[in-house]
N, C-alpha and C positions, 0 to 999 in steps of 0.2 A: 445750496440750491434754494432753500426757503428764503434766506436773506436776499439773494439776488432777485428773486421774483417780488418779494415784499417791498423791496426798496424802489421798485418801479411804480408802486401804487399810491394813490392819494387817499389815505385813510381819514375818515371822519368818525370820531369816537363818542359813543354815548356813555355817560357816567350818571350815577345817581344811587341813592340808598336802596336797600332791598325793598321789593314790592312796587317800584316805580315804573314797572311795565317795560323795561328795556328790551327784554326778549320779545315781548309782544310787538314792540315797535319795529324790531328787526324783521319780524315775520310780516308786518304790514309793508315795510320797505320792499321786501322781496316780492310780495304779492302785487305791488304797484310797479314792478319792473326795475327796481334799483339794485345795484350790486351790494351783496351782503356776505360777510364772513361771520358765521355764528359759531364761536369757539365752544360755547356751552353745548350747543347741539352736536358738534363733532365729538365732544368729550362725553356726551350723554349724562350730564350732571349739571345741576343748577348752581354749583359753586358754593354751597354752604353745608353746615352740619346736617340740615334737613333736606339736602339737595339730591339725594339718591333718586334715580329714575329707573323705570322698568327696563329690564334687560341688562342692567349693570354697565360698567364702563369697558370700552375697548382696550386692547393692548396699546402701549405707547407707540409702537411702530405703526400700527394701523391708524392711530390718530394723526401721526405726522404725514403718513401717505395721503390720507383724506384731506388734510390741511393743504398739502402741496397741490393736490388736484383742485381744491377750491380757489387757491391763489392763482393757479394757472388759468382758471375759467374767467378771471377778472381782467379787465383792460384798464390801461392807464389814462384813457381819455375821459373816464367818468369816476366820480367819487366811489369809494368802497366803505360802506357803513359797518361798524363793528361795535362791540361792547367792551368797555374797559374791564379787564379781568386781572385777578392775581396771577402770579407765575404758576400756580397750581390750581387745577379745577378738579376737585376730588383727588384722585390718585394720578391724574394726568398732568404732566409737566409741559407748560407752554414754552417752546424754544425762545430763549432771550433774543435771538436774532430777529424773530418776528415781533416780539413785544417792543423792542427798541424802535422798530419802524412805526408801529402803531402809536407809540407815545409821541412821535413827531407830529402827528395829525392834530388839528384843532379839536378841542373837547367841548361837548355839549351836555351840560348838567340838566337832567330832566327832573322837574319838581312836580309832584302829584299830591293832592290833599290826602291826609291820613285815611279817611274813610274809604277812599277808592283804592288805596294801597292794600288795606285790610281785605276789602272785597275781592280784589284780583288774586291775592294770595290764597284766600279760601277756595276760589275756583281752581287755581293751579294745583293745589295740594289736596284735592278732594279724596283721592285714593289713600294717601297717607293718613288722613283724618279718620278713615274707616278702620284702620289697623291700630287699635289703642295701644297694644303692647309694643309694637314697633315704634310708635311715636314716643312713648315713655322712654324706651331704650335710647332713642336719639337725644331726647332732652337731657338724659344723664350725662351726655358728653359736655353739657354746658355747666355742670355742677361746679367745676373748678373756677369758673368765672362768676357764677351767680350765687353759689352757696346752696346748702341742702334745703333750707327753709323755702327759698323761692322756687326751687325745682319741685318741692312737695306741693306748693300752691299751684304750679303749672300742671302737675299731674292731676290734681283735683279738678282743674278746669277741663282737662282731657276727659276724665270720668264723667263730668257733667255735660260733655259735648258742647262746651261754651267756647266755640272756636273764635268768635269775634273778640272776646276779651283776651283770650290766649294770644292771638296773633298780634293785637295791638300792644300787649305787654312785651312780647318778644321784640317787636320793632323798637319800642320806646326805651326798653331797659337793656337790650343786648345789641341788636343789629345796628341801630342808628348810632349809638356811641362808638361801636366798633368801626363803623364806616368813617366817622369823623376822625378817629385816631389813625386809621389807615391813610386817609387823605392827607392829614398833617405830616405823617411820616414820609409819604411818597411825593410830597409837594415838589421837591427839587428834581424829580424824574421827568416831570412834564416839560415838554420843550416848546409848547405853544399856548395860545390863549384858551380861556374857558368862557363859554356863553351859557347863561341860564335860560332854559326853555320851560314854560309852564305847560303841564299836561292837565287839562280840565277834568278828565275822567278816564275810565278804562274801557269804555265801549269802543267798538270798531270805528264808529263815526268820530269819536274823540281822538282816537289814535291816528286816524287818517288826517285829521286836521293838524295834529302835531307833526306828522311826517312832512306835511306841506310847509309848516313853520320852520322845521329843521332844514329842509331843502333851501328855503329862502335865506335862512341865517348862514348856511354853509357857503352860499355864493359870496358872502361878505367876508368870509374868514380866509 
């Protein structure tokens, strides 16, 4: 059922490194009347080690039921915007029948200056930043990738409430390299073109300008 419905839709796919406001862009697309499938929203998880959200994740069956309803609400006469995701979002498994259809759509790589990526993440993760012990516990999951010394340094930044340096460090030393590796590994899975789109900042005005640029670029894809 999921594959049958997904195969009728014209997906336009947002990709880009952590913090480049892909979810915020999807929210602006929806607010401006465009069709959107928000997989992270349905999974109630931001898709990373630090991606837990209030309320926890739904059951797999509930996710698939809500995904089916979201797909059914879309029509084939207009593009459907979504974000490029891994096959798992937290503990939720995205059905490959859906991902296969998503990967057929043209991809738009959003590129945002580092300072705006850091600022947007600090806004999005305010609640996590208030729970020092929880944040330290999540950082421990990165120890096998980053080593004990770096985790100890990041924990020190947490204690000092130096979120700006911590987030930029996480992006430059962990998330950006991981994103590049995943893109290189998955390169042959993409079935269409990639267009780079500059996002000047993370304000609503900046994001709405980017939505318009994406809509225009999509017309040519």
